[in-house]
CHARMM internal coordinates of N, CA and C (Angstrom, degrees):
IC EDIT
DIST 1 N 1 CA 1.4638
DIST 1 CA 1 C 1.5259
ANGL 1 N 1 CA 1 C 109.39
DIST 1 C 2 N 1.2890
ANGL 1 CA 1 C 2 N 116.34
DIHE 1 N 1 CA 1 C 2 N 135.59
DIST 2 N 2 CA 1.4524
ANGL 1 C 2 N 2 CA 122.30
DIHE 1 CA 1 C 2 N 2 CA 178.64
DIST 2 CA 2 C 1.5216
ANGL 2 N 2 CA 2 C 109.43
DIHE 1 C 2 N 2 CA 2 C -70.75
DIST 2 C 3 N 1.3242
ANGL 2 CA 2 C 3 N 116.88
DIHE 2 N 2 CA 2 C 3 N 123.94
DIST 3 N 3 CA 1.4633
ANGL 2 C 3 N 3 CA 121.38
DIHE 2 CA 2 C 3 N 3 CA -177.96
DIST 3 CA 3 C 1.5286
ANGL 3 N 3 CA 3 C 112.48
DIHE 2 C 3 N 3 CA 3 C -94.54
DIST 3 C 4 N 1.3171
ANGL 3 CA 3 C 4 N 117.09
DIHE 3 N 3 CA 3 C 4 N -3.29
DIST 4 N 4 CA 1.4654
ANGL 3 C 4 N 4 CA 120.44
DIHE 3 CA 3 C 4 N 4 CA 178.75
DIST 4 CA 4 C 1.5298
ANGL 4 N 4 CA 4 C 109.26
DIHE 3 C 4 N 4 CA 4 C -74.11
DIST 4 C 5 N 1.3175
ANGL 4 CA 4 C 5 N 115.85
DIHE 4 N 4 CA 4 C 5 N 139.95
DIST 5 N 5 CA 1.4598
ANGL 4 C 5 N 5 CA 121.41
DIHE 4 CA 4 C 5 N 5 CA 178.72
DIST 5 CA 5 C 1.5226
ANGL 5 N 5 CA 5 C 107.59
DIHE 4 C 5 N 5 CA 5 C -113.55
DIST 5 C 6 N 1.3124
ANGL 5 CA 5 C 6 N 116.20
DIHE 5 N 5 CA 5 C 6 N 124.96
DIST 6 N 6 CA 1.4653
ANGL 5 C 6 N 6 CA 121.56
DIHE 5 CA 5 C 6 N 6 CA -179.24
DIST 6 CA 6 C 1.5271
ANGL 6 N 6 CA 6 C 110.88
DIHE 5 C 6 N 6 CA 6 C -78.62
DIST 6 C 7 N 1.3056
ANGL 6 CA 6 C 7 N 115.43
DIHE 6 N 6 CA 6 C 7 N 150.84
DIST 7 N 7 CA 1.4675
ANGL 6 C 7 N 7 CA 121.48
DIHE 6 CA 6 C 7 N 7 CA 177.53
DIST 7 CA 7 C 1.5210
ANGL 7 N 7 CA 7 C 111.05
DIHE 6 C 7 N 7 CA 7 C -54.08
DIST 7 C 8 N 1.3242
ANGL 7 CA 7 C 8 N 116.19
DIHE 7 N 7 CA 7 C 8 N -41.75
DIST 8 N 8 CA 1.4719
ANGL 7 C 8 N 8 CA 120.39
DIHE 7 CA 7 C 8 N 8 CA -179.45
DIST 8 CA 8 C 1.5272
ANGL 8 N 8 CA 8 C 111.15
DIHE 7 C 8 N 8 CA 8 C -62.39
DIST 8 C 9 N 1.3189
ANGL 8 CA 8 C 9 N 117.65
DIHE 8 N 8 CA 8 C 9 N -35.77
DIST 9 N 9 CA 1.4634
ANGL 8 C 9 N 9 CA 120.51
DIHE 8 CA 8 C 9 N 9 CA 178.27
DIST 9 CA 9 C 1.5274
ANGL 9 N 9 CA 9 C 110.36
DIHE 8 C 9 N 9 CA 9 C -64.53
DIST 9 C 10 N 1.3202
ANGL 9 CA 9 C 10 N 117.25
DIHE 9 N 9 CA 9 C 10 N -42.35
DIST 10 N 10 CA 1.4692
ANGL 9 C 10 N 10 CA 120.77
DIHE 9 CA 9 C 10 N 10 CA 178.36
DIST 10 CA 10 C 1.5275
ANGL 10 N 10 CA 10 C 109.75
DIHE 9 C 10 N 10 CA 10 C -62.07
DIST 10 C 11 N 1.3124
ANGL 10 CA 10 C 11 N 116.24
DIHE 10 N 10 CA 10 C 11 N -42.58
DIST 11 N 11 CA 1.4688
ANGL 10 C 11 N 11 CA 120.48
DIHE 10 CA 10 C 11 N 11 CA 177.97
DIST 11 CA 11 C 1.5197
ANGL 11 N 11 CA 11 C 111.39
DIHE 10 C 11 N 11 CA 11 C -59.43
DIST 11 C 12 N 1.3249
ANGL 11 CA 11 C 12 N 116.85
DIHE 11 N 11 CA 11 C 12 N -45.02
DIST 12 N 12 CA 1.4667
ANGL 11 C 12 N 12 CA 121.19
DIHE 11 CA 11 C 12 N 12 CA 179.75
DIST 12 CA 12 C 1.5302
ANGL 12 N 12 CA 12 C 110.46
DIHE 11 C 12 N 12 CA 12 C -62.50
DIST 12 C 13 N 1.3188
ANGL 12 CA 12 C 13 N 117.38
DIHE 12 N 12 CA 12 C 13 N -43.33
DIST 13 N 13 CA 1.4660
ANGL 12 C 13 N 13 CA 120.76
DIHE 12 CA 12 C 13 N 13 CA 179.53
DIST 13 CA 13 C 1.5279
ANGL 13 N 13 CA 13 C 110.15
DIHE 12 C 13 N 13 CA 13 C -60.81
DIST 13 C 14 N 1.3238
ANGL 13 CA 13 C 14 N 117.29
DIHE 13 N 13 CA 13 C 14 N -47.29
DIST 14 N 14 CA 1.4696
ANGL 13 C 14 N 14 CA 120.73
DIHE 13 CA 13 C 14 N 14 CA -179.03
DIST 14 CA 14 C 1.5284
ANGL 14 N 14 CA 14 C 111.19
DIHE 13 C 14 N 14 CA 14 C -63.98
DIST 14 C 15 N 1.3285
ANGL 14 CA 14 C 15 N 116.93
DIHE 14 N 14 CA 14 C 15 N -39.31
DIST 15 N 15 CA 1.4622
ANGL 14 C 15 N 15 CA 120.13
DIHE 14 CA 14 C 15 N 15 CA -176.82
DIST 15 CA 15 C 1.5254
ANGL 15 N 15 CA 15 C 113.79
DIHE 14 C 15 N 15 CA 15 C -77.85
DIST 15 C 16 N 1.3328
ANGL 15 CA 15 C 16 N 118.10
DIHE 15 N 15 CA 15 C 16 N -30.21
DIST 16 N 16 CA 1.4695
ANGL 15 C 16 N 16 CA 119.99
DIHE 15 CA 15 C 16 N 16 CA -171.53
DIST 16 CA 16 C 1.5195
ANGL 16 N 16 CA 16 C 113.79
DIHE 15 C 16 N 16 CA 16 C -125.70
DIST 16 C 17 N 1.3240
ANGL 16 CA 16 C 17 N 117.69
DIHE 16 N 16 CA 16 C 17 N -3.20
DIST 17 N 17 CA 1.4566
ANGL 16 C 17 N 17 CA 120.91
DIHE 16 CA 16 C 17 N 17 CA -172.56
DIST 17 CA 17 C 1.5210
ANGL 17 N 17 CA 17 C 114.84
DIHE 16 C 17 N 17 CA 17 C -74.04
DIST 17 C 18 N 1.3074
ANGL 17 CA 17 C 18 N 113.32
DIHE 17 N 17 CA 17 C 18 N 178.26
DIST 18 N 18 CA 1.4673
ANGL 17 C 18 N 18 CA 123.06
DIHE 17 CA 17 C 18 N 18 CA -178.08
DIST 18 CA 18 C 1.5282
ANGL 18 N 18 CA 18 C 109.12
DIHE 17 C 18 N 18 CA 18 C -109.53
DIST 18 C 19 N 1.3242
ANGL 18 CA 18 C 19 N 116.73
DIHE 18 N 18 CA 18 C 19 N 128.77
DIST 19 N 19 CA 1.4551
ANGL 18 C 19 N 19 CA 121.78
DIHE 18 CA 18 C 19 N 19 CA 177.02
DIST 19 CA 19 C 1.5320
ANGL 19 N 19 CA 19 C 108.64
DIHE 18 C 19 N 19 CA 19 C -68.96
DIST 19 C 20 N 1.3348
ANGL 19 CA 19 C 20 N 116.42
DIHE 19 N 19 CA 19 C 20 N 121.18
DIST 20 N 20 CA 1.4630
ANGL 19 C 20 N 20 CA 120.19
DIHE 19 CA 19 C 20 N 20 CA 179.56
DIST 20 CA 20 C 1.5216
ANGL 20 N 20 CA 20 C 112.08
DIHE 19 C 20 N 20 CA 20 C -101.11
DIST 20 C 21 N 1.3213
ANGL 20 CA 20 C 21 N 116.39
DIHE 20 N 20 CA 20 C 21 N -44.88
DIST 21 N 21 CA 1.4637
ANGL 20 C 21 N 21 CA 120.80
DIHE 20 CA 20 C 21 N 21 CA -176.26
DIST 21 CA 21 C 1.5163
ANGL 21 N 21 CA 21 C 109.12
DIHE 20 C 21 N 21 CA 21 C -139.16
DIST 21 C 22 N 1.3171
ANGL 21 CA 21 C 22 N 115.42
DIHE 21 N 21 CA 21 C 22 N 144.86
DIST 22 N 22 CA 1.4548
ANGL 21 C 22 N 22 CA 122.91
DIHE 21 CA 21 C 22 N 22 CA 179.72
DIST 22 CA 22 C 1.5252
ANGL 22 N 22 CA 22 C 107.49
DIHE 21 C 22 N 22 CA 22 C -117.00
DIST 22 C 23 N 1.3219
ANGL 22 CA 22 C 23 N 117.89
DIHE 22 N 22 CA 22 C 23 N 132.33
DIST 23 N 23 CA 1.4650
ANGL 22 C 23 N 23 CA 122.72
DIHE 22 CA 22 C 23 N 23 CA -177.89
DIST 23 CA 23 C 1.5311
ANGL 23 N 23 CA 23 C 110.18
DIHE 22 C 23 N 23 CA 23 C -121.71
DIST 23 C 24 N 1.3358
ANGL 23 CA 23 C 24 N 117.76
DIHE 23 N 23 CA 23 C 24 N 75.88
DIST 24 N 24 CA 1.4667
ANGL 23 C 24 N 24 CA 119.72
DIHE 23 CA 23 C 24 N 24 CA -176.76
DIST 24 CA 24 C 1.5328
ANGL 24 N 24 CA 24 C 113.58
DIHE 23 C 24 N 24 CA 24 C -67.72
DIST 24 C 25 N 1.3264
ANGL 24 CA 24 C 25 N 117.81
DIHE 24 N 24 CA 24 C 25 N -21.27
DIST 25 N 25 CA 1.4710
ANGL 24 C 25 N 25 CA 120.89
DIHE 24 CA 24 C 25 N 25 CA -177.39
DIST 25 CA 25 C 1.5262
ANGL 25 N 25 CA 25 C 112.93
DIHE 24 C 25 N 25 CA 25 C -103.58
DIST 25 C 26 N 1.3175
ANGL 25 CA 25 C 26 N 117.92
DIHE 25 N 25 CA 25 C 26 N 15.14
DIST 26 N 26 CA 1.4627
ANGL 25 C 26 N 26 CA 121.38
DIHE 25 CA 25 C 26 N 26 CA 179.90
DIST 26 CA 26 C 1.5302
ANGL 26 N 26 CA 26 C 108.87
DIHE 25 C 26 N 26 CA 26 C -59.68
DIST 26 C 27 N 1.3489
ANGL 26 CA 26 C 27 N 117.59
DIHE 26 N 26 CA 26 C 27 N 130.01
DIST 27 N 27 CA 1.4683
ANGL 26 C 27 N 27 CA 120.18
DIHE 26 CA 26 C 27 N 27 CA -179.90
DIST 27 CA 27 C 1.5328
ANGL 27 N 27 CA 27 C 113.57
DIHE 26 C 27 N 27 CA 27 C -59.66
DIST 27 C 28 N 1.3195
ANGL 27 CA 27 C 28 N 117.72
DIHE 27 N 27 CA 27 C 28 N -21.39
DIST 28 N 28 CA 1.4728
ANGL 27 C 28 N 28 CA 121.82
DIHE 27 CA 27 C 28 N 28 CA 178.89
DIST 28 CA 28 C 1.5235
ANGL 28 N 28 CA 28 C 111.11
DIHE 27 C 28 N 28 CA 28 C -82.68
DIST 28 C 29 N 1.3068
ANGL 28 CA 28 C 29 N 116.46
DIHE 28 N 28 CA 28 C 29 N -5.19
DIST 29 N 29 CA 1.4645
ANGL 28 C 29 N 29 CA 122.42
DIHE 28 CA 28 C 29 N 29 CA -174.45
DIST 29 CA 29 C 1.5158
ANGL 29 N 29 CA 29 C 108.77
DIHE 28 C 29 N 29 CA 29 C 114.23
DIST 29 C 30 N 1.3042
ANGL 29 CA 29 C 30 N 116.23
DIHE 29 N 29 CA 29 C 30 N 159.03
DIST 30 N 30 CA 1.4637
ANGL 29 C 30 N 30 CA 122.02
DIHE 29 CA 29 C 30 N 30 CA -179.21
DIST 30 CA 30 C 1.5319
ANGL 30 N 30 CA 30 C 109.02
DIHE 29 C 30 N 30 CA 30 C -49.74
DIST 30 C 31 N 1.3258
ANGL 30 CA 30 C 31 N 116.49
DIHE 30 N 30 CA 30 C 31 N 125.63
DIST 31 N 31 CA 1.4662
ANGL 30 C 31 N 31 CA 120.82
DIHE 30 CA 30 C 31 N 31 CA -179.63
DIST 31 CA 31 C 1.5199
ANGL 31 N 31 CA 31 C 109.73
DIHE 30 C 31 N 31 CA 31 C -139.21
DIST 31 C 32 N 1.3331
ANGL 31 CA 31 C 32 N 115.35
DIHE 31 N 31 CA 31 C 32 N 176.76
DIST 32 N 32 CA 1.4584
ANGL 31 C 32 N 32 CA 119.78
DIHE 31 CA 31 C 32 N 32 CA -179.62
DIST 32 CA 32 C 1.5276
ANGL 32 N 32 CA 32 C 110.03
DIHE 31 C 32 N 32 CA 32 C -153.95
DIST 32 C 33 N 1.3320
ANGL 32 CA 32 C 33 N 114.78
DIHE 32 N 32 CA 32 C 33 N 162.00
DIST 33 N 33 CA 1.4626
ANGL 32 C 33 N 33 CA 123.07
DIHE 32 CA 32 C 33 N 33 CA 176.67
DIST 33 CA 33 C 1.5176
ANGL 33 N 33 CA 33 C 107.91
DIHE 32 C 33 N 33 CA 33 C -108.49
DIST 33 C 34 N 1.3318
ANGL 33 CA 33 C 34 N 116.22
DIHE 33 N 33 CA 33 C 34 N 127.98
DIST 34 N 34 CA 1.4599
ANGL 33 C 34 N 34 CA 122.56
DIHE 33 CA 33 C 34 N 34 CA -179.01
DIST 34 CA 34 C 1.5216
ANGL 34 N 34 CA 34 C 108.94
DIHE 33 C 34 N 34 CA 34 C -119.51
DIST 34 C 35 N 1.3237
ANGL 34 CA 34 C 35 N 116.64
DIHE 34 N 34 CA 34 C 35 N 137.37
DIST 35 N 35 CA 1.4661
ANGL 34 C 35 N 35 CA 122.89
DIHE 34 CA 34 C 35 N 35 CA 173.10
DIST 35 CA 35 C 1.5089
ANGL 35 N 35 CA 35 C 108.75
DIHE 34 C 35 N 35 CA 35 C -104.37
DIST 35 C 36 N 1.3127
ANGL 35 CA 35 C 36 N 115.28
DIHE 35 N 35 CA 35 C 36 N 133.59
DIST 36 N 36 CA 1.4526
ANGL 35 C 36 N 36 CA 120.94
DIHE 35 CA 35 C 36 N 36 CA 174.39
DIST 36 CA 36 C 1.5180
ANGL 36 N 36 CA 36 C 109.11
DIHE 35 C 36 N 36 CA 36 C -149.30
DIST 36 C 37 N 1.3095
ANGL 36 CA 36 C 37 N 115.57
DIHE 36 N 36 CA 36 C 37 N -176.12
DIST 37 N 37 CA 1.4600
ANGL 36 C 37 N 37 CA 120.13
DIHE 36 CA 36 C 37 N 37 CA -176.25
DIST 37 CA 37 C 1.5175
ANGL 37 N 37 CA 37 C 110.15
DIHE 36 C 37 N 37 CA 37 C -128.82
DIST 37 C 38 N 1.3197
ANGL 37 CA 37 C 38 N 114.57
DIHE 37 N 37 CA 37 C 38 N 131.52
DIST 38 N 38 CA 1.4550
ANGL 37 C 38 N 38 CA 121.59
DIHE 37 CA 37 C 38 N 38 CA -177.22
DIST 38 CA 38 C 1.5067
ANGL 38 N 38 CA 38 C 111.95
DIHE 37 C 38 N 38 CA 38 C -103.66
DIST 38 C 39 N 1.3206
ANGL 38 CA 38 C 39 N 115.07
DIHE 38 N 38 CA 38 C 39 N -148.52
DIST 39 N 39 CA 1.4543
ANGL 38 C 39 N 39 CA 122.08
DIHE 38 CA 38 C 39 N 39 CA -178.91
DIST 39 CA 39 C 1.5230
ANGL 39 N 39 CA 39 C 111.39
DIHE 38 C 39 N 39 CA 39 C -54.04
DIST 39 C 40 N 1.3049
ANGL 39 CA 39 C 40 N 115.94
DIHE 39 N 39 CA 39 C 40 N 136.30
DIST 40 N 40 CA 1.4612
ANGL 39 C 40 N 40 CA 122.66
DIHE 39 CA 39 C 40 N 40 CA 179.54
DIST 40 CA 40 C 1.5223
ANGL 40 N 40 CA 40 C 112.82
DIHE 39 C 40 N 40 CA 40 C 58.90
DIST 40 C 41 N 1.3379
ANGL 40 CA 40 C 41 N 117.50
DIHE 40 N 40 CA 40 C 41 N 23.26
DIST 41 N 41 CA 1.4577
ANGL 40 C 41 N 41 CA 121.73
DIHE 40 CA 40 C 41 N 41 CA 176.11
DIST 41 CA 41 C 1.5132
ANGL 41 N 41 CA 41 C 115.62
DIHE 40 C 41 N 41 CA 41 C 73.65
DIST 41 C 42 N 1.3265
ANGL 41 CA 41 C 42 N 117.57
DIHE 41 N 41 CA 41 C 42 N 15.01
DIST 42 N 42 CA 1.4728
ANGL 41 C 42 N 42 CA 118.97
DIHE 41 CA 41 C 42 N 42 CA -178.79
DIST 42 CA 42 C 1.5229
ANGL 42 N 42 CA 42 C 110.68
DIHE 41 C 42 N 42 CA 42 C -73.58
DIST 42 C 43 N 1.3352
ANGL 42 CA 42 C 43 N 115.86
DIHE 42 N 42 CA 42 C 43 N 142.23
DIST 43 N 43 CA 1.4564
ANGL 42 C 43 N 43 CA 122.11
DIHE 42 CA 42 C 43 N 43 CA -179.71
DIST 43 CA 43 C 1.5263
ANGL 43 N 43 CA 43 C 109.71
DIHE 42 C 43 N 43 CA 43 C -71.94
DIST 43 C 44 N 1.3218
ANGL 43 CA 43 C 44 N 115.25
DIHE 43 N 43 CA 43 C 44 N 137.85
DIST 44 N 44 CA 1.4640
ANGL 43 C 44 N 44 CA 122.18
DIHE 43 CA 43 C 44 N 44 CA 176.33
DIST 44 CA 44 C 1.5208
ANGL 44 N 44 CA 44 C 107.90
DIHE 43 C 44 N 44 CA 44 C -135.05
DIST 44 C 45 N 1.3339
ANGL 44 CA 44 C 45 N 116.19
DIHE 44 N 44 CA 44 C 45 N 135.24
DIST 45 N 45 CA 1.4536
ANGL 44 C 45 N 45 CA 122.36
DIHE 44 CA 44 C 45 N 45 CA 172.77
DIST 45 CA 45 C 1.5216
ANGL 45 N 45 CA 45 C 108.12
DIHE 44 C 45 N 45 CA 45 C -104.47
DIST 45 C 46 N 1.3237
ANGL 45 CA 45 C 46 N 116.45
DIHE 45 N 45 CA 45 C 46 N 136.15
DIST 46 N 46 CA 1.4625
ANGL 45 C 46 N 46 CA 122.57
DIHE 45 CA 45 C 46 N 46 CA 175.44
DIST 46 CA 46 C 1.5197
ANGL 46 N 46 CA 46 C 107.88
DIHE 45 C 46 N 46 CA 46 C -126.62
DIST 46 C 47 N 1.3309
ANGL 46 CA 46 C 47 N 116.28
DIHE 46 N 46 CA 46 C 47 N 129.08
DIST 47 N 47 CA 1.4533
ANGL 46 C 47 N 47 CA 121.99
DIHE 46 CA 46 C 47 N 47 CA 172.31
DIST 47 CA 47 C 1.5210
ANGL 47 N 47 CA 47 C 106.19
DIHE 46 C 47 N 47 CA 47 C -104.68
DIST 47 C 48 N 1.3241
ANGL 47 CA 47 C 48 N 115.86
DIHE 47 N 47 CA 47 C 48 N 126.21
DIST 48 N 48 CA 1.4603
ANGL 47 C 48 N 48 CA 119.43
DIHE 47 CA 47 C 48 N 48 CA -176.95
DIST 48 CA 48 C 1.5250
ANGL 48 N 48 CA 48 C 110.27
DIHE 47 C 48 N 48 CA 48 C -141.38
DIST 48 C 49 N 1.3363
ANGL 48 CA 48 C 49 N 114.46
DIHE 48 N 48 CA 48 C 49 N 164.66
DIST 49 N 49 CA 1.4546
ANGL 48 C 49 N 49 CA 121.77
DIHE 48 CA 48 C 49 N 49 CA -178.84
DIST 49 CA 49 C 1.5154
ANGL 49 N 49 CA 49 C 108.71
DIHE 48 C 49 N 49 CA 49 C -139.71
DIST 49 C 50 N 1.3146
ANGL 49 CA 49 C 50 N 116.22
DIHE 49 N 49 CA 49 C 50 N 126.41
DIST 50 N 50 CA 1.4559
ANGL 49 C 50 N 50 CA 121.51
DIHE 49 CA 49 C 50 N 50 CA 179.62
DIST 50 CA 50 C 1.5250
ANGL 50 N 50 CA 50 C 109.24
DIHE 49 C 50 N 50 CA 50 C -79.78
DIST 50 C 51 N 1.3114
ANGL 50 CA 50 C 51 N 115.66
DIHE 50 N 50 CA 50 C 51 N 124.19
DIST 51 N 51 CA 1.4691
ANGL 50 C 51 N 51 CA 122.14
DIHE 50 CA 50 C 51 N 51 CA 176.76
DIST 51 CA 51 C 1.5242
ANGL 51 N 51 CA 51 C 107.77
DIHE 50 C 51 N 51 CA 51 C -108.27
DIST 51 C 52 N 1.3204
ANGL 51 CA 51 C 52 N 117.13
DIHE 51 N 51 CA 51 C 52 N 173.03
DIST 52 N 52 CA 1.4648
ANGL 51 C 52 N 52 CA 120.52
DIHE 51 CA 51 C 52 N 52 CA -178.74
DIST 52 CA 52 C 1.5226
ANGL 52 N 52 CA 52 C 112.61
DIHE 51 C 52 N 52 CA 52 C -57.94
DIST 52 C 53 N 1.3269
ANGL 52 CA 52 C 53 N 117.37
DIHE 52 N 52 CA 52 C 53 N -40.54
DIST 53 N 53 CA 1.4553
ANGL 52 C 53 N 53 CA 120.49
DIHE 52 CA 52 C 53 N 53 CA -172.20
DIST 53 CA 53 C 1.5254
ANGL 53 N 53 CA 53 C 114.58
DIHE 52 C 53 N 53 CA 53 C -114.76
DIST 53 C 54 N 1.3270
ANGL 53 CA 53 C 54 N 117.56
DIHE 53 N 53 CA 53 C 54 N -2.62
DIST 54 N 54 CA 1.4619
ANGL 53 C 54 N 54 CA 119.74
DIHE 53 CA 53 C 54 N 54 CA -176.56
DIST 54 CA 54 C 1.5288
ANGL 54 N 54 CA 54 C 110.32
DIHE 53 C 54 N 54 CA 54 C -163.87
DIST 54 C 55 N 1.3034
ANGL 54 CA 54 C 55 N 115.65
DIHE 54 N 54 CA 54 C 55 N 170.54
DIST 55 N 55 CA 1.4584
ANGL 54 C 55 N 55 CA 122.62
DIHE 54 CA 54 C 55 N 55 CA 173.91
DIST 55 CA 55 C 1.5233
ANGL 55 N 55 CA 55 C 107.54
DIHE 54 C 55 N 55 CA 55 C -104.38
DIST 55 C 56 N 1.3125
ANGL 55 CA 55 C 56 N 117.41
DIHE 55 N 55 CA 55 C 56 N 119.78
DIST 56 N 56 CA 1.4616
ANGL 55 C 56 N 56 CA 121.65
DIHE 55 CA 55 C 56 N 56 CA 179.50
DIST 56 CA 56 C 1.5257
ANGL 56 N 56 CA 56 C 109.28
DIHE 55 C 56 N 56 CA 56 C -89.04
DIST 56 C 57 N 1.3113
ANGL 56 CA 56 C 57 N 116.42
DIHE 56 N 56 CA 56 C 57 N 122.35
DIST 57 N 57 CA 1.4598
ANGL 56 C 57 N 57 CA 121.29
DIHE 56 CA 56 C 57 N 57 CA 173.65
DIST 57 CA 57 C 1.5213
ANGL 57 N 57 CA 57 C 106.33
DIHE 56 C 57 N 57 CA 57 C -89.14
DIST 57 C 58 N 1.3139
ANGL 57 CA 57 C 58 N 116.40
DIHE 57 N 57 CA 57 C 58 N 114.28
DIST 58 N 58 CA 1.4640
ANGL 57 C 58 N 58 CA 121.09
DIHE 57 CA 57 C 58 N 58 CA -178.55
DIST 58 CA 58 C 1.5165
ANGL 58 N 58 CA 58 C 110.07
DIHE 57 C 58 N 58 CA 58 C -81.28
DIST 58 C 59 N 1.3326
ANGL 58 CA 58 C 59 N 116.20
DIHE 58 N 58 CA 58 C 59 N -47.09
DIST 59 N 59 CA 1.4546
ANGL 58 C 59 N 59 CA 120.47
DIHE 58 CA 58 C 59 N 59 CA 177.18
DIST 59 CA 59 C 1.5266
ANGL 59 N 59 CA 59 C 109.67
DIHE 58 C 59 N 59 CA 59 C -160.45
DIST 59 C 60 N 1.3162
ANGL 59 CA 59 C 60 N 114.79
DIHE 59 N 59 CA 59 C 60 N 155.98
DIST 60 N 60 CA 1.4594
ANGL 59 C 60 N 60 CA 122.08
DIHE 59 CA 59 C 60 N 60 CA 172.64
DIST 60 CA 60 C 1.5184
ANGL 60 N 60 CA 60 C 106.13
DIHE 59 C 60 N 60 CA 60 C -137.15
DIST 60 C 61 N 1.3295
ANGL 60 CA 60 C 61 N 116.44
DIHE 60 N 60 CA 60 C 61 N 134.69
DIST 61 N 61 CA 1.4599
ANGL 60 C 61 N 61 CA 119.39
DIHE 60 CA 60 C 61 N 61 CA -177.03
DIST 61 CA 61 C 1.5147
ANGL 61 N 61 CA 61 C 111.19
DIHE 60 C 61 N 61 CA 61 C -152.72
DIST 61 C 62 N 1.3278
ANGL 61 CA 61 C 62 N 114.62
DIHE 61 N 61 CA 61 C 62 N 161.39
DIST 62 N 62 CA 1.4621
ANGL 61 C 62 N 62 CA 121.63
DIHE 61 CA 61 C 62 N 62 CA 174.12
DIST 62 CA 62 C 1.5228
ANGL 62 N 62 CA 62 C 106.21
DIHE 61 C 62 N 62 CA 62 C -90.49
DIST 62 C 63 N 1.3336
ANGL 62 CA 62 C 63 N 117.90
DIHE 62 N 62 CA 62 C 63 N 115.85
DIST 63 N 63 CA 1.4693
ANGL 62 C 63 N 63 CA 119.77
DIHE 62 CA 62 C 63 N 63 CA -176.61
DIST 63 CA 63 C 1.5256
ANGL 63 N 63 CA 63 C 111.76
DIHE 62 C 63 N 63 CA 63 C -64.72
DIST 63 C 64 N 1.3136
ANGL 63 CA 63 C 64 N 114.78
DIHE 63 N 63 CA 63 C 64 N 143.47
DIST 64 N 64 CA 1.4691
ANGL 63 C 64 N 64 CA 122.90
DIHE 63 CA 63 C 64 N 64 CA -179.53
DIST 64 CA 64 C 1.5273
ANGL 64 N 64 CA 64 C 108.92
DIHE 63 C 64 N 64 CA 64 C -82.75
DIST 64 C 65 N 1.3062
ANGL 64 CA 64 C 65 N 116.49
DIHE 64 N 64 CA 64 C 65 N 129.45
DIST 65 N 65 CA 1.4690
ANGL 64 C 65 N 65 CA 120.82
DIHE 64 CA 64 C 65 N 65 CA -178.29
DIST 65 CA 65 C 1.5289
ANGL 65 N 65 CA 65 C 112.19
DIHE 64 C 65 N 65 CA 65 C -64.93
DIST 65 C 66 N 1.3348
ANGL 65 CA 65 C 66 N 118.53
DIHE 65 N 65 CA 65 C 66 N -17.81
DIST 66 N 66 CA 1.4664
ANGL 65 C 66 N 66 CA 120.38
DIHE 65 CA 65 C 66 N 66 CA 178.17
DIST 66 CA 66 C 1.5234
ANGL 66 N 66 CA 66 C 111.92
DIHE 65 C 66 N 66 CA 66 C -83.15
DIST 66 C 67 N 1.3261
ANGL 66 CA 66 C 67 N 117.12
DIHE 66 N 66 CA 66 C 67 N -17.28
DIST 67 N 67 CA 1.4569
ANGL 66 C 67 N 67 CA 120.46
DIHE 66 CA 66 C 67 N 67 CA -179.79
DIST 67 CA 67 C 1.5195
ANGL 67 N 67 CA 67 C 114.23
DIHE 66 C 67 N 67 CA 67 C -104.49
DIST 67 C 68 N 1.3492
ANGL 67 CA 67 C 68 N 115.51
DIHE 67 N 67 CA 67 C 68 N -7.10
DIST 68 N 68 CA 1.4618
ANGL 67 C 68 N 68 CA 120.62
DIHE 67 CA 67 C 68 N 68 CA -175.67
DIST 68 CA 68 C 1.5165
ANGL 68 N 68 CA 68 C 110.37
DIHE 67 C 68 N 68 CA 68 C -133.71
DIST 68 C 69 N 1.3257
ANGL 68 CA 68 C 69 N 116.09
DIHE 68 N 68 CA 68 C 69 N 156.55
DIST 69 N 69 CA 1.4671
ANGL 68 C 69 N 69 CA 121.34
DIHE 68 CA 68 C 69 N 69 CA 173.89
DIST 69 CA 69 C 1.5222
ANGL 69 N 69 CA 69 C 109.34
DIHE 68 C 69 N 69 CA 69 C -60.62
DIST 69 C 70 N 1.3046
ANGL 69 CA 69 C 70 N 117.17
DIHE 69 N 69 CA 69 C 70 N 167.98
DIST 70 N 70 CA 1.4633
ANGL 69 C 70 N 70 CA 121.45
DIHE 69 CA 69 C 70 N 70 CA -176.06
DIST 70 CA 70 C 1.5261
ANGL 70 N 70 CA 70 C 112.87
DIHE 69 C 70 N 70 CA 70 C -62.23
DIST 70 C 71 N 1.3467
ANGL 70 CA 70 C 71 N 118.04
DIHE 70 N 70 CA 70 C 71 N -23.21
DIST 71 N 71 CA 1.4654
ANGL 70 C 71 N 71 CA 120.37
DIHE 70 CA 70 C 71 N 71 CA 177.55
DIST 71 CA 71 C 1.5384
ANGL 71 N 71 CA 71 C 112.02
DIHE 70 C 71 N 71 CA 71 C -96.79
DIST 71 C 72 N 1.3406
ANGL 71 CA 71 C 72 N 116.83
DIHE 71 N 71 CA 71 C 72 N 4.75
DIST 72 N 72 CA 1.4707
ANGL 71 C 72 N 72 CA 125.11
DIHE 71 CA 71 C 72 N 72 CA 177.42
DIST 72 CA 72 C 1.5120
ANGL 72 N 72 CA 72 C 113.40
DIHE 71 C 72 N 72 CA 72 C 61.76
DIST 72 C 73 N 1.3566
ANGL 72 CA 72 C 73 N 116.73
DIHE 72 N 72 CA 72 C 73 N 25.01
DIST 73 N 73 CA 1.4587
ANGL 72 C 73 N 73 CA 120.55
DIHE 72 CA 72 C 73 N 73 CA 179.98
DIST 73 CA 73 C 1.5316
ANGL 73 N 73 CA 73 C 113.41
DIHE 72 C 73 N 73 CA 73 C -102.23
DIST 73 C 74 N 1.3339
ANGL 73 CA 73 C 74 N 117.28
DIHE 73 N 73 CA 73 C 74 N -20.89
DIST 74 N 74 CA 1.4630
ANGL 73 C 74 N 74 CA 121.06
DIHE 73 CA 73 C 74 N 74 CA -173.76
DIST 74 CA 74 C 1.5262
ANGL 74 N 74 CA 74 C 109.85
DIHE 73 C 74 N 74 CA 74 C -128.64
DIST 74 C 75 N 1.3370
ANGL 74 CA 74 C 75 N 115.58
DIHE 74 N 74 CA 74 C 75 N 131.60
DIST 75 N 75 CA 1.4706
ANGL 74 C 75 N 75 CA 119.97
DIHE 74 CA 74 C 75 N 75 CA 176.02
DIST 75 CA 75 C 1.5252
ANGL 75 N 75 CA 75 C 109.48
DIHE 74 C 75 N 75 CA 75 C -70.01
DIST 75 C 76 N 1.3125
ANGL 75 CA 75 C 76 N 115.51
DIHE 75 N 75 CA 75 C 76 N 142.78
DIST 76 N 76 CA 1.4628
ANGL 75 C 76 N 76 CA 119.74
DIHE 75 CA 75 C 76 N 76 CA 176.76
DIST 76 CA 76 C 1.5140
ANGL 76 N 76 CA 76 C 111.01
DIHE 75 C 76 N 76 CA 76 C -90.88
END
COOR INIT
IC SEED 1 N 1 CA 1 C
IC BUILD
C-alpha cells in the first residue's frame, strides 16, 4: 500500500472530515485531530491548528489498525 499522502487528500480531509479529538492545551496552540478519507477510501488522520491568518497542518498520517478501532475513530 502506498503510504504517501497527496496534498489534495489532506485538503479533502480538512474540508469534509470528522473531528475526532480536540487539543485546546496543545503547546503548539489549540489543535485538533480530523478523520477523513483519501484516495480509494483509505482513512487519513490530519492534526491541524487554526492560526490568525492560516491553517497549520501539523501532521497527516495513515492510522495504524493496531492502534485504532476498525473505523479509525477510537484509540485502542
